[in-house]
Phi, psi and omega in degrees: 000137178248134175282133179236136176252137180228127173261140183235134171258126184254156173298150180308130177080004185251000185302314183291325176294318178296315179300316178298318180294320177296315180300323182293337180290339183060023178257344187271130179281313180218148181215126183230146167274147184224164174261165178101206186293330181251151185262330183227149173231126180234154176239130180225145176259128182239136177303140184299339179270351184279147176284108186296317180299317178294318178301311181296316179299314184285325189250344183240298187296341181280353181287128180301140178102351177270126182264322187204148176225155177225115183259132178241121176273147181249154180249312185206140176264140179249000000 
């Protein structure tokens, strides 16, 4: 399993609805509200054989209220 971080920009007033919908999927390891350009930061573990782009598209970006996402792949934890 590989940890993937995704930052989400939500439509105005939709951050809590998006957070609730993400939490309901039971796929998210950690979920934080953030300051700055993005509203939420999530950590998800994806099987190393899984297509990360498809996973994010199918399970995260498809949630109503998300305007933009930024996915960060990780290499090594220190």
